[in-house]
N, C-alpha and C positions, 0 to 999 in steps of 0.2 A: 255248551258244556257248563251249565251253571249248576253249582252245588247248593246255592241258596243258603238260608239260615240254619240248615241242618248241621253246618260245620261249627257252630258255636252253641254254648249253653243257651237254652231258650229264655232263661231269666236274666240274661245279660244283654244290654243294648249297646250299640256302637257309641263310643265317646270320642269326639274330636276336639282337640285343644288348639285354638289359635294362639299366636304368641301373646303372652301377657304384657300389658303395658309397662308394669314395674320391672320386667326383666329384659326389656329390649336392649339395654346396654350390655347385657351378658351374652346375648345371642348374636351370631354373625349377621350383619345387616342384610345379606342376600338369601337367608334361609329361614323357613318357617316350619314348624313341626305340627303333625297331627298324629293321634294315637287312636286305634280302633280295637274294640274288644270282640268283634265278630269278623270272621274271614269274609263272609258274604258282603259286608259293607264296603270292602275295598277290592272285591274280586275283579271287576271290570278293569280298573286301573292296573291292578297287579298283573293280570294276564297280558295287557298291552305292554307294560313295562318290561316284563321278562323276555319279550321278543327282541328287545334292543339292548337290554342291560347286560353288564358283565355279571355272571352268576354261574352256579352249577345246577344240575337238575334237582338237587336236594333243597333248593330255594323256590322251586316252581310252585304255583298255586295247587296244581293237581296232586303233587307228591304230599304236600303238607296238609291239604284238605282231607286226603284219604287217611293220613296218619292221625289227624285230630278226630276224625269221625270214628275210628276204630279203637284208638288208644287214649288220646287226650281227653275225650269226654268221659271215658270210664274212670280216669284217674283224677277228675276234677280240675283239670288244668285250664287256666284262664289265658287265652291269647292276648298279646299286647303287640299289635302290629303298628310300628312307628314308621311314618313317612315324612321325609324332609323334602321340601320343595324350594327351588330357586325362586328369585323374585318374579320371574315370568310365569311361574306356575308349573313348569316341568319338574318331574321328580328327580331329586338328586340321589336319594337312596331309599330303600325299603328294608326295614329290619323286622323279620318274623320272630318276635320274642314271645315269652309266655311267663306266667307266674305259676309255679307248682307248689301245691300244699304239702307241707311236711309236719311232723308231729310237734316240733318246737319252733320251727322257723320256716318262712316262705322264701323260695328261691326264684330268682330271675335268671332265666336261661334262654337258649334258642328253642323255638318251637320244633318239636321232633328231634331234639338234640341227639338222643341215643341212636335213632334210626339213620341219621345222615352221616355219611363218611366225611363230608365237609360241611361246616357250619360257617356262614358268612352273610354279609349283606348283599342285596342286589344294588349295583352301582350304575349310575349314568356313565356313558362311554367316556366323558371328559371330566369325571368327578375329581380325579387326582390333580388335574390342571387347575380346577376352580376352587378346590377346598384344601388348603394346606393343613398339616398335622395339628397345629395349635387351634385351628378353627374347628376341626372335627372334634377334638377333645372338649372344646367349649359346648358344642352341640350335644355330645354324649352326657356331659355333666348336667346340662339343662334337661335332657330327657329323663335322666335318673331322678332328678328333683321333681319333675312333674308326675312321674309314676308314683313316687312316694306320697304325693299330696292327694292322690285319688285312692279311695279304699279298694277299688277294683284291682289295682295294680301294686298295692303296697307290698314290699318285700324286705327281707332281712339280710339276704346276702346274694351275691352275683356269682354265677359259675358259667362261663362261656368256654366251650372246649372244641378241640379239633378245628381250629381256624387256620386256613392256609395262608401262607405269607403273601401270596398274590391272588388276585381274582382277575382272570383273563390276563391282560397285559399291565394291569394296574396293581400297585401295592395295596394290600388289605389295610384300610384305615384302623382296624381294631388292633393291629400290631403297634400302633402309636400309644396304646395304653400300657399298663404294667402287665406284661405277659411273660410266661415261662414256656419253655419247650415242652410239647407233648411227649409222652413216652414213646410214641411211634412217629414215623415219617410216612409220606405217601410216595408212590413211584409211578411214573408214566414214561411213555416212549413215543417218538415220532414215527409215523407210518409214511409210506411213499412207494411209488413204483407199483409193480405187480407183486404177487405173493412170492413167486419163485426168486425174483431179484432180491426182495426183502429177506427171505429165508437164507439165501446164500450169503448175504452180507452180515446177518446176525449170528449165524451158527457156524462153527468150524466144521471142516470135513469129517473129523473124528466124531463130533457130536451128531452130524447128519447120518453117519453110518449107524450110530447107536440108535437113533430115532427110527431108521428104516428096519433095523433088526427087531426092535420092540413092536413095531407095527405089524411085521410079519407074524410074530408070535400071537398077537392079538387076533389077527385075521384067521388064524387056525380055529378059532372058536365061533366064527361066523362072519357074515358080510358086515363091514364097517360102514355105518351111515351117519352123517351129521344132519340132524333134523331140527329145523326151526319151527316152533309152534305157531301155527297160523290161525287157529280158532280157539275160542275160550275153553272148550272142553279139553283139548289137547294141552293147552297151557296149564290148566289146573292139574291135570294128571302128571305132567312133567314136574311141576312145582311141588306136588305132594311127594314125588320120588326124591327131589332135592332135599326137602325138609326131613324126610325119613333118614336119608343117608347122612346128612349134616348132623342131625341130632345124635345118631349112633356114634359118629366120629367124635363129637364133643364129649359124649359120655365116657368114651374110652380114655379121653385126656383128663377126665375129672372136672369138666366144665359144664356149668348149668345150661340147659337147653334154651337157646335163644328164641325159640318159637313157643316156649312153654307159657309165658305170662299171657293173660287175657288180651285178645285183640291182635296179637302179633301175627298169627297165621292169617287172620281175616284181612289184615292190612296188605300183605303180599298177594293174597288171592284177589283182592279188589283191584290192585294195580295191574295184575296179570290178565284179568278177564273183563274189566269194565271198558267199553268202547271209548270212554272219555280219557282213559289213561294208557290204552294199549300203544299209542304212538310213542310213549316214553320207553316201553319195556321190550327187551328181547330175551326170550326164553328158548333155550336149545338143549339138546341132548345128543350124546354119541351112543348110538345103538350098535351093539355087536350081536348079530343074530337076534335072539329074543331077550338078550340081557341089556339093561340100561346101564352102560358102563360109567357115564359121567354126565353131569347136568350143570347148567348155570342160569343165573338171573342177572341180566345186564341192562344197561340203559344207553340208548343212543340219543345224544343231545348235542345240538350244534354240529361241530366237526369231530366229535369225540365219542369213543366207546368207553363206557364206565363198567368195569368188571366188579360187580358188587358182591355176588354170592356164587359159590361153586362147590360141587361135591363130586365124589366118585364112589363106586361100589367097592368097599373095602372087604366085603365078604366073599367075593368071587375070586377065582384063580387069576382073573384078569388084572387084579390089583398089583401083581408082581411085575407087570409090564408097563406101568405108567399110563393108565387110561386118562387120568387128569391132565397129564402133559400132552397127550394126543388131542384131547378136547380143546386145550388152550391153543394149539397150533391151528385147529380148525376155526376157532373164534377169530384169531388174528387174520387168517385168510378171508373170513367173512367180512371183517371190518375194512380190510383193504379193498375188497370187492365193492363195498358201498361207497368207496371214495373218501372215507374218513381220514383225517390227518393225524389223529392222536389216539392212543390206547392207554387209558388210565386204569392202573391196577388198584387205585384208591389206597386207603390207609392200611398199614401193615408192612412189616419188614421180612416177610417170608423169603426164603432163598430163591424160589423160582422168579419172584418179582425182581430181585437184584440181578439175576442172570439175563433177563430180557430188557429191563428198563434202561433208559439213558438219561433220565432226569429224576432227581430227588426233590420232593417238595416238603419243606419244613412246616410243621403244624404247631400252633401255639394255643395256650389256655390262658384265660384271665379269670382270676378269683379275687373277690373283694367283699368285705363286710359292709353292710348298709346300716345295721343297727347293732346294739349290744347283743341281742338275741342271736344274730347271725354270726357273731364272732367265733364261737366254738365250731360251728359247721364249716366256716371258712378255713380255720386253722387245720381242721381234720382233713379237708379236701386238699390243701396245699401239701401237708405231710404225706398223705396217701399218694399223691402224684409224684412226689420226689422219690418215694420208695419204689413205686412202679417203674419210673424211668431208670432208676439205679439198677434194678433187677434186669430190665430189658436191655440195658446198654452194657451189662457185664455177662459175657457168654457163660462162664461157669455158674454164676448165680441163676441165670435163666434156665440152664440145663437142670440144676438141682431143684429149682422150684417146680419145673415141669414134671420131673419124676415124682416129687412129693405129691403134687396135685393129682397125677394119674393114679398114684397108690391110694390116696385118701379120698378121692372123688371130690364132689362139689363142696364138701365141708371145709376145704381150704379157703380161708378168707381171700376175697378178691379174685378167685380163680377165673370167674367169667369175665372180669374186667381186664385181666392180663391176656385174654385170648386174642385181642386184636390191638 
């Protein structure tokens, strides 16, 4: 499953930095750093490490290689893959970073930052036991210094967002930096037993009666079938339906089409149809007669189902009876049938997530200026994030903003940003 050098700009060669002699006193004695500008240069080690590391699917090589192939290369983004190794040579962490070109300032951020619901390092299973907070901060400072000394990775400001407070069972070391709460949280729940046992425990008798009544009304329009895409053509067809439904839903809310920018559609189609990435992706739809009532794009990784994208048919009469809720129940049943232990609703505080989930995951952002040119962008990012969080955490303000956004369309500033 090699992607080769096509995942990085052809005019950029891999650059590895051994610890500099003059900075050994600043570096933790048992860690060394390397930085790569090509994904292919570290692919083999990356793939091996992700099999045993604490991480999410958004840090896997396949996910980020597809993103960079379709989006990163188009936008002139320069990967900066940092690897720290213990004295014995085993990987301590892998950071998939990048430098993005801007008009006035260059930004250091996570590779694929916008596409990933969680941005984080890949960590060795015993990282938190071997590397205390002050040691990680020293490594991070050393890494930033080295990036600044190389023209390939020079940047003016740092913007790391949507970082979970934990990675697996370990604290996220990036929360040791100067971080602020993200405007949204993430939500997940534990699975267990069989579907019927789980459903009885999670939903009240009144809610179950309501669910049955809606299902009966939906069934009046045709046979209800939950279908998982098992071949590339069906996956592509279902994904096209999802994109069409989602784009129309966003437009009604005055939010810019998330699939509109160049490369976005191709990125998801690639993940859904390429044999190298199909093991990550689960695409399904709820079919009612000839009507595609609801769809989703999910990821199965480790013992968890990640609910990434979902849509339902808002233009049919079925929308009155909750086809999206029906589809979600089928997804939960599917995940339990696979023997998965967790269902992750990912980022967002939508009401249905709060109704089902039993765990809230706090997300953090880190923003800092690296040069005087980056200071304005840094301050703007911080202020924007404060406003965004204030609106999202104030119900009346969020309702007012949502109404204005729907009335005025995507002309409302940050409309698409506040969508999730």
